[in-house]
Residue frames relative to the residue before (quaternion, step in Angstrom):
aa qw qx qy qz dx dy dz
M 1.0000 0.0000 0.0000 0.0000 0.00 0.00 0.00
G 0.5693 -0.6146 0.3873 0.3849 3.56 1.23 0.03
Y 0.4040 0.7111 -0.4883 0.3044 3.61 1.21 0.27
P 0.5634 -0.5627 0.4562 0.3973 3.61 -1.13 0.46
Q 0.6533 -0.5062 0.3695 0.4247 3.55 -1.18 0.36
E 0.6143 -0.6042 0.3737 0.3434 3.52 -1.07 0.82
N 0.6525 0.5252 -0.3357 0.4310 3.59 0.95 -0.79
L 0.6214 0.5243 -0.3452 0.4688 3.61 1.12 -0.60
L 0.6383 0.5167 -0.3216 0.4713 3.57 1.05 -0.75
L 0.6587 0.4987 -0.3087 0.4713 3.57 0.96 -0.82
Q 0.6299 0.5192 -0.3328 0.4721 3.58 1.05 -0.72
A 0.6294 0.5179 -0.3281 0.4775 3.59 1.06 -0.72
C 0.6263 0.5217 -0.3312 0.4752 3.59 1.04 -0.75
R 0.6325 0.5358 -0.3309 0.4510 3.57 0.99 -0.82
T 0.6426 0.5302 -0.3207 0.4507 3.59 1.01 -0.82
L 0.7431 0.4208 -0.2303 0.4666 3.59 0.90 -0.90
F 0.7953 0.3489 -0.1586 0.4696 3.57 0.88 -0.92
G 0.4973 -0.6858 0.4157 0.3312 3.60 1.22 -0.28
P 0.6675 -0.5639 0.3364 0.3511 3.57 -1.27 0.35
E 0.5796 0.6190 -0.3934 0.3552 3.63 1.16 -0.26
I 0.6206 0.5502 -0.3538 0.4324 3.60 1.19 -0.35
V 0.3735 -0.6934 0.5685 0.2376 3.56 -1.01 0.85
L 0.1682 -0.8234 0.5379 0.0658 3.55 -0.29 1.27
S 0.1438 0.7635 -0.6148 0.1358 3.53 -1.05 0.87
R 0.6826 -0.4350 0.3647 0.4602 3.55 -1.28 -0.01
E 0.6024 0.5662 -0.3506 0.4400 3.56 1.12 -0.67
F 0.6226 0.5370 -0.3377 0.4582 3.58 1.05 -0.76
L 0.6558 0.5026 -0.3085 0.4713 3.59 0.95 -0.87
T 0.6353 0.5379 -0.3316 0.4440 3.58 1.01 -0.79
C 0.7330 0.4259 -0.2278 0.4790 3.58 0.99 -0.85
L 0.5188 0.6695 -0.4150 0.3324 3.60 1.17 -0.46
Q 0.1447 -0.7902 0.5941 0.0412 3.55 -0.90 1.03
P 0.6506 -0.5420 0.3509 0.3997 3.63 -1.11 0.59
N 0.6617 0.5155 -0.3265 0.4357 3.58 0.91 -0.81
G 0.6342 0.5313 -0.3305 0.4541 3.58 1.05 -0.74
A 0.6507 0.5041 -0.3096 0.4760 3.57 0.99 -0.83
K 0.6563 0.5181 -0.3140 0.4496 3.58 1.00 -0.82
V 0.6323 0.5270 -0.3333 0.4598 3.61 0.98 -0.82
A 0.6721 0.4878 -0.2978 0.4707 3.59 0.91 -0.91
Y 0.6368 0.5356 -0.3248 0.4496 3.58 0.99 -0.84
R 0.6841 0.4860 -0.2964 0.4561 3.59 0.81 -0.96
S 0.6275 0.5352 -0.3366 0.4545 3.56 1.05 -0.73
Q 0.6644 0.4925 -0.3017 0.4743 3.59 0.95 -0.85
V 0.6287 0.5415 -0.3358 0.4459 3.60 0.99 -0.79
K 0.6501 0.5233 -0.3227 0.4465 3.59 0.94 -0.85
V 0.6965 0.4805 -0.2733 0.4576 3.56 0.99 -0.84
H 0.8236 0.3005 -0.1040 0.4697 3.57 0.86 -0.99
H 0.3564 0.7418 -0.5113 0.2474 3.63 1.16 0.17
P 0.5265 -0.6779 0.4100 0.3086 3.62 -0.77 1.00
D 0.5836 0.5994 -0.3807 0.3939 3.61 1.09 -0.57
R 0.6143 0.5600 -0.3478 0.4338 3.58 1.15 -0.52
F 0.7404 0.3802 -0.1962 0.5184 3.57 1.25 -0.42
A 0.2332 0.8170 -0.4996 0.1689 3.57 1.18 0.54
D 0.7421 0.3857 -0.2198 0.5022 3.60 1.08 -0.67
S 0.4999 0.6617 -0.4223 0.3659 3.59 1.26 0.16
P 0.6582 -0.4889 0.3748 0.4329 3.61 -1.24 0.24
P 0.6764 -0.5297 0.3239 0.3962 3.62 -1.14 0.57
H 0.6715 0.4991 -0.3278 0.4389 3.62 0.90 -0.83
V 0.6234 0.5202 -0.3449 0.4710 3.59 1.13 -0.60
R 0.6477 0.5109 -0.3205 0.4655 3.59 0.95 -0.85
Q 0.6460 0.5191 -0.3204 0.4589 3.56 0.99 -0.83
R 0.6560 0.5142 -0.3131 0.4552 3.56 0.93 -0.89
Q 0.6844 0.4794 -0.2934 0.4644 3.59 0.91 -0.86
T 0.6090 0.5391 -0.3506 0.4643 3.58 1.09 -0.64
E 0.6587 0.4937 -0.3022 0.4806 3.57 1.00 -0.83
R 0.6392 0.5160 -0.3190 0.4726 3.56 1.01 -0.81
F 0.6345 0.5312 -0.3202 0.4612 3.57 0.99 -0.85
R 0.6452 0.5096 -0.3140 0.4747 3.58 1.02 -0.80
E 0.6402 0.5238 -0.3226 0.4602 3.60 0.99 -0.80
I 0.6378 0.5285 -0.3234 0.4576 3.57 1.02 -0.81
H 0.6511 0.5081 -0.3121 0.4697 3.57 0.95 -0.88
Q 0.6691 0.5025 -0.3030 0.4560 3.58 0.87 -0.92
A 0.6432 0.5205 -0.3200 0.4615 3.58 0.99 -0.83
Y 0.6766 0.4843 -0.2994 0.4669 3.58 0.91 -0.88
D 0.6334 0.5288 -0.3339 0.4557 3.59 0.95 -0.81
L 0.6466 0.5217 -0.3145 0.4591 3.57 0.99 -0.84
L 0.6999 0.4617 -0.2716 0.4725 3.56 0.86 -0.97
K 0.6359 0.5298 -0.3342 0.4507 3.57 0.98 -0.80
G 0.6444 0.5116 -0.3254 0.4659 3.59 0.97 -0.80
F 0.6416 0.5203 -0.3150 0.4674 3.56 0.99 -0.85
L 0.6961 0.4763 -0.2801 0.4585 3.60 0.86 -0.96
D 0.6307 0.5290 -0.3342 0.4591 3.59 1.03 -0.75
R 0.6912 0.4710 -0.2834 0.4692 3.57 0.90 -0.90
R 0.6143 0.5319 -0.3454 0.4695 3.56 1.09 -0.66
Q 0.6433 0.5254 -0.3201 0.4558 3.57 1.02 -0.81
K 0.6413 0.5260 -0.3281 0.4522 3.58 0.99 -0.80
V 0.6533 0.5104 -0.3130 0.4634 3.55 1.01 -0.84
S 0.7041 0.4745 -0.2776 0.4496 3.57 0.89 -0.93
S 0.7101 0.4469 -0.2622 0.4767 3.58 1.15 -0.58
S 0.4710 0.6640 -0.4574 0.3577 3.60 1.23 -0.05
P 0.5638 -0.6287 0.4027 0.3532 3.62 -0.97 0.79
P 0.4601 -0.6928 0.4778 0.2829 3.59 -0.91 0.86
R 0.5799 -0.5643 0.4468 0.3816 3.53 -1.21 0.43
P 0.5370 -0.6270 0.4419 0.3511 3.61 -1.00 0.73
Q 0.2583 -0.7650 0.5761 0.1269 3.53 -0.97 0.95
P 0.5913 -0.5615 0.4236 0.3945 3.59 -1.11 0.55
R 0.4553 -0.6934 0.4908 0.2665 3.52 -0.93 0.92
P 0.4576 -0.6945 0.4665 0.3013 3.62 -0.78 0.88
A 0.6168 -0.5560 0.4053 0.3823 3.51 -1.16 0.57
A 0.6395 -0.5669 0.3664 0.3679 3.53 -1.16 0.70
T 0.6677 0.5119 -0.3088 0.4435 3.57 1.00 -0.76
Q 0.7356 0.3940 -0.2202 0.5052 3.59 1.23 -0.50
R 0.4375 0.7511 -0.4337 0.2374 3.59 1.27 -0.22
N 0.6880 0.4842 -0.3019 0.4485 3.59 0.80 -0.95
T 0.6420 0.5166 -0.3238 0.4649 3.58 1.02 -0.80
Y 0.6393 0.5350 -0.3160 0.4530 3.56 1.01 -0.87
K 0.6800 0.4995 -0.3002 0.4449 3.59 0.88 -0.94
S 0.6808 0.4855 -0.3057 0.4553 3.57 0.86 -0.91
K 0.6453 0.5122 -0.3199 0.4680 3.59 1.03 -0.76
H 0.6413 0.5305 -0.3193 0.4532 3.57 1.01 -0.84
R 0.6524 0.5091 -0.3194 0.4618 3.59 0.98 -0.84
A 0.6661 0.5220 -0.3096 0.4336 3.56 0.94 -0.84
Q 0.7208 0.4428 -0.2498 0.4712 3.56 1.09 -0.69
S 0.5892 0.5822 -0.3758 0.4154 3.61 1.19 -0.29
P 0.3624 -0.7426 0.5107 0.2374 3.63 -0.67 1.00
P 0.5804 -0.5760 0.4319 0.3805 3.61 -1.11 0.54
A 0.6148 -0.5570 0.4063 0.3831 3.55 -1.19 0.54
N 0.8435 0.1866 -0.1719 0.4734 3.54 -1.17 0.77
R 0.4598 0.6674 -0.4656 0.3553 3.58 1.18 0.27
P 0.4547 -0.6937 0.4688 0.3036 3.64 -0.82 0.88
P 0.6092 -0.5406 0.4110 0.4094 3.60 -1.18 0.40
R 0.6225 -0.5261 0.4061 0.4133 3.55 -1.24 0.33
I 0.6251 -0.5554 0.3892 0.3863 3.56 -1.20 0.57
P 0.3434 -0.7667 0.5010 0.2078 3.63 -0.60 1.08
A 0.5034 -0.6537 0.4831 0.2931 3.55 -1.22 0.54
I 0.4853 0.5985 -0.4788 0.4209 3.55 0.62 1.21
P 0.5922 -0.5538 0.4185 0.4093 3.63 -1.13 0.46
L 0.1010 -0.8069 0.5820 0.0094 3.56 -0.94 0.92
E 0.3558 -0.6679 0.5975 0.2650 3.51 -1.36 0.28
F 0.7629 -0.4384 0.2214 0.4204 3.55 -1.30 0.39
G 0.6835 0.5182 -0.3060 0.4131 3.58 0.80 -1.00
M 0.6835 0.4710 -0.2880 0.4776 3.57 0.88 -0.94
Y 0.6382 0.5169 -0.3396 0.4584 3.60 1.01 -0.73
A 0.6412 0.5143 -0.3273 0.4662 3.60 0.98 -0.78
Y 0.6400 0.5180 -0.3231 0.4665 3.58 1.04 -0.74
Y 0.6894 0.4744 -0.2851 0.4673 3.58 0.82 -1.00
S 0.6555 0.5062 -0.3119 0.4657 3.59 1.15 -0.57
G 0.5106 -0.6779 0.4013 0.3445 3.60 1.26 -0.06
K 0.4762 0.6978 -0.4269 0.3227 3.60 1.24 0.27
I 0.7830 0.1355 -0.0695 0.6031 3.58 1.16 -0.58
S 0.4958 -0.6331 0.4983 0.3240 3.55 -1.27 0.35
Y 0.6466 -0.5063 0.3819 0.4240 3.55 -1.25 0.25
K 0.6179 0.5402 -0.3425 0.4573 3.59 1.04 -0.72
D 0.6377 0.5178 -0.3265 0.4675 3.59 0.99 -0.81
L 0.6287 0.5462 -0.3313 0.4435 3.58 1.01 -0.83
I 0.6813 0.4880 -0.2927 0.4604 3.59 0.83 -0.98
Q 0.6620 0.4983 -0.3125 0.4645 3.58 0.92 -0.87
G 0.6416 0.5257 -0.3223 0.4563 3.57 1.05 -0.73
L 0.6565 0.5077 -0.3093 0.4644 3.57 0.97 -0.83
I 0.6347 0.5119 -0.3254 0.4788 3.57 1.03 -0.77
W 0.6302 0.5231 -0.3224 0.4747 3.60 0.99 -0.84
Q 0.6711 0.5068 -0.3041 0.4475 3.58 0.87 -0.93
R 0.6431 0.5402 -0.3239 0.4355 3.55 0.99 -0.85
R 0.6653 0.5169 -0.3074 0.4424 3.58 1.02 -0.75
Q 0.6258 0.5701 -0.3389 0.4103 3.60 1.18 -0.43
R 0.6878 0.5303 -0.2875 0.4039 3.57 1.07 -0.66
P 0.4989 -0.6406 0.4842 0.3262 3.61 -1.14 0.56
A 0.5615 -0.6033 0.4450 0.3502 3.58 -1.18 0.54
L 0.5953 -0.5835 0.4157 0.3638 3.57 -1.14 0.67
G 0.6435 0.5381 -0.3230 0.4383 3.56 0.98 -0.84
A 0.6475 0.5166 -0.3194 0.4603 3.58 1.01 -0.80
I 0.6457 0.5079 -0.3208 0.4713 3.57 1.01 -0.81
A 0.6600 0.5191 -0.3078 0.4474 3.59 0.92 -0.95
K 0.6432 0.4999 -0.3272 0.4788 3.60 1.03 -0.70
Q 0.6423 0.5313 -0.3201 0.4503 3.56 1.00 -0.86
W 0.7095 0.4410 -0.2455 0.4918 3.58 1.06 -0.74
G 0.4976 -0.6820 0.4108 0.3442 3.58 1.27 -0.10
W 0.4602 0.6913 -0.4365 0.3461 3.58 1.23 0.39
L 0.7896 0.1470 -0.0720 0.5913 3.60 1.15 -0.56
T 0.3379 -0.6847 0.5990 0.2414 3.51 -1.28 0.46
E 0.6660 -0.4824 0.3650 0.4365 3.59 -1.24 0.22
T 0.6205 0.5424 -0.3421 0.4513 3.60 1.04 -0.75
Q 0.6672 0.4935 -0.3007 0.4699 3.58 0.94 -0.83
V 0.6208 0.5408 -0.3408 0.4539 3.59 1.00 -0.78
Q 0.6791 0.4804 -0.2946 0.4704 3.57 0.89 -0.93
R 0.6257 0.5313 -0.3391 0.4595 3.60 1.05 -0.70
I 0.6440 0.5145 -0.3145 0.4708 3.57 1.02 -0.80
L 0.6652 0.5159 -0.3057 0.4448 3.58 0.90 -0.91
K 0.7191 0.4367 -0.2452 0.4818 3.60 1.06 -0.74
H 0.5006 0.6858 -0.4162 0.3254 3.58 1.25 -0.25
H 0.2194 -0.7739 0.5842 0.1081 3.60 -0.88 1.00
G 0.1637 0.7971 -0.5585 0.1612 3.56 0.29 1.25
P 0.7247 -0.4262 0.3024 0.4491 3.58 -1.27 -0.11
S 0.7303 0.3696 -0.2244 0.5289 3.60 1.18 -0.46
Q 0.3649 -0.7195 0.5499 0.2163 3.55 -1.20 0.60
R 0.5862 0.6089 -0.3604 0.3947 3.59 1.24 -0.24
F 0.5849 -0.6360 0.3881 0.3207 3.52 -0.94 1.01
G 0.6806 0.5191 -0.3012 0.4202 3.58 0.81 -0.98
R 0.6834 0.4803 -0.2890 0.4677 3.56 0.89 -0.90
K 0.6417 0.5087 -0.3318 0.4683 3.58 1.02 -0.74
A 0.6249 0.5389 -0.3369 0.4534 3.57 1.07 -0.72
V 0.6489 0.4975 -0.3100 0.4850 3.58 1.07 -0.75
E 0.6246 0.5431 -0.3370 0.4487 3.59 0.99 -0.82
L 0.7202 0.4141 -0.2367 0.5038 3.58 1.03 -0.80
R 0.4113 -0.7427 0.4330 0.3027 3.58 1.35 -0.01
H 0.3839 0.6961 -0.5060 0.3345 3.55 1.07 0.74
L 0.7758 0.1309 -0.0817 0.6119 3.56 1.22 -0.51
R 0.3764 -0.6867 0.5669 0.2558 3.53 -1.28 0.37
P 0.6760 -0.5195 0.3194 0.4137 3.61 -1.12 0.53
H 0.6725 0.4929 -0.3210 0.4492 3.61 0.90 -0.82
Q 0.6094 0.5334 -0.3577 0.4650 3.60 1.15 -0.51
V 0.6320 0.5192 -0.3262 0.4739 3.59 1.02 -0.81
D 0.6333 0.5255 -0.3333 0.4600 3.60 0.96 -0.81
A 0.6581 0.5075 -0.3068 0.4639 3.58 0.97 -0.84
L 0.6447 0.5197 -0.3164 0.4627 3.58 1.01 -0.82
I 0.6701 0.4935 -0.3018 0.4651 3.59 0.91 -0.90
S 0.6344 0.5293 -0.3285 0.4577 3.57 0.99 -0.83
Y 0.6771 0.4719 -0.2961 0.4808 3.59 0.92 -0.88
Q 0.6175 0.5571 -0.3413 0.4380 3.58 0.99 -0.81
R 0.6887 0.4737 -0.2844 0.4696 3.57 0.88 -0.91
S 0.6300 0.5372 -0.3415 0.4448 3.58 1.08 -0.63
Q 0.6822 0.4956 -0.2783 0.4599 3.59 1.19 -0.52
Q 0.6200 0.5535 -0.3586 0.4250 3.60 1.16 -0.34
Q 0.5896 -0.5852 0.4285 0.3554 3.56 -1.20 0.54
K 0.5451 -0.6008 0.4704 0.3473 3.55 -1.17 0.60
L 0.5344 -0.6553 0.4306 0.3154 3.56 -0.95 0.91
G 0.6031 0.5808 -0.3620 0.4098 3.58 1.04 -0.67
Q 0.5802 0.5940 -0.3696 0.4170 3.57 1.15 -0.63
F 0.6175 0.5502 -0.3400 0.4477 3.58 1.04 -0.78
F 0.6976 0.4755 -0.2763 0.4592 3.57 0.85 -0.98
V 0.6527 0.5069 -0.3175 0.4651 3.60 1.05 -0.75
E 0.6706 0.5149 -0.3056 0.4379 3.59 0.86 -0.94
R 0.7275 0.4086 -0.2358 0.4981 3.57 1.11 -0.62
G 0.5417 -0.6785 0.3712 0.3293 3.54 1.26 0.30
L 0.4056 0.7222 -0.4760 0.2955 3.58 1.19 0.35
I 0.7681 -0.0032 -0.0088 0.6403 3.57 1.16 -0.67
S 0.4881 -0.6365 0.4991 0.3280 3.58 -1.24 0.35
Q 0.6613 -0.4977 0.3683 0.4234 3.55 -1.27 0.25
S 0.6420 0.5185 -0.3277 0.4601 3.59 1.03 -0.75
E 0.6324 0.5136 -0.3323 0.4752 3.60 1.08 -0.70
A 0.6303 0.5282 -0.3316 0.4624 3.58 1.03 -0.78
N 0.6571 0.5005 -0.3118 0.4696 3.59 0.96 -0.84
Q 0.6524 0.5132 -0.3128 0.4618 3.58 0.99 -0.82
L 0.6360 0.5192 -0.3249 0.4694 3.58 1.01 -0.81
A 0.6419 0.5313 -0.3238 0.4482 3.57 0.98 -0.85
R 0.6559 0.5005 -0.3124 0.4708 3.60 0.99 -0.80
K 0.6714 0.4907 -0.2985 0.4684 3.57 0.92 -0.87
L 0.6195 0.5398 -0.3375 0.4593 3.57 1.07 -0.73
E 0.6452 0.5144 -0.3171 0.4674 3.57 0.96 -0.85
Q 0.6473 0.5056 -0.3141 0.4760 3.59 0.99 -0.78
H 0.6327 0.5429 -0.3167 0.4523 3.56 1.02 -0.86
N 0.7189 0.4400 -0.2551 0.4739 3.59 0.77 -1.01
T 0.6222 0.5317 -0.3422 0.4616 3.61 1.07 -0.70
R 0.6401 0.5306 -0.3234 0.4519 3.56 0.96 -0.83
L 0.6680 0.4929 -0.3015 0.4688 3.56 0.98 -0.82
R 0.6378 0.5223 -0.3312 0.4590 3.60 1.02 -0.75
N 0.6724 0.5034 -0.2983 0.4534 3.58 1.02 -0.77
Q 0.6326 0.5418 -0.3321 0.4427 3.57 1.22 -0.42
V 0.5681 0.6131 -0.3750 0.4009 3.57 1.25 -0.38
């Protein structure tokens, strides 16, 4: 269909949504224009160069480059979503009309199999995290999911700050990593490329970072989207879902 390669689309999603999202083809299938726009606007607010007008030149340069990456990522995803919408909205090919004796049976069967409008897809047979499971379960909207993930991302400390606190990096090394133009945009991978950190150290930093962020269910409960009992029930069902998949391997 002329879509960009899938890995480029996933990389664009990583730029807009951050490293906490489990990216897959399923994520691209579920991604909606409004969700991409919410993530884009959130990134623009954080990284707009005007916010760093009084910062040192290397910081302004880094934010300008980051701002450009955000725009490019959004343009790529928007083009993909627009073209996908055109394909899905194109008129279907005419189908043979069912025989008169079978018409009523065909119509009733077709109605029974058609999902209600705005209903999320069925829960896929893949490991999921809480937010995606709540969405697939029909408890939250896709827009709520994206806003929750953005909220959660803002709660966590930066990897560089944690590494400095642990004595693994100096401020000079952190700035060198941030300015590094390697194949990856993620702090941990760039740190490994520069040999300032080892892979197992990055894994430890990410694990600690995630332990410090607020639970995503808290966002949905505080905003009245689900109750605390519903959040607890979803968590139990999610654990059963992922355990079942692990046992099938």
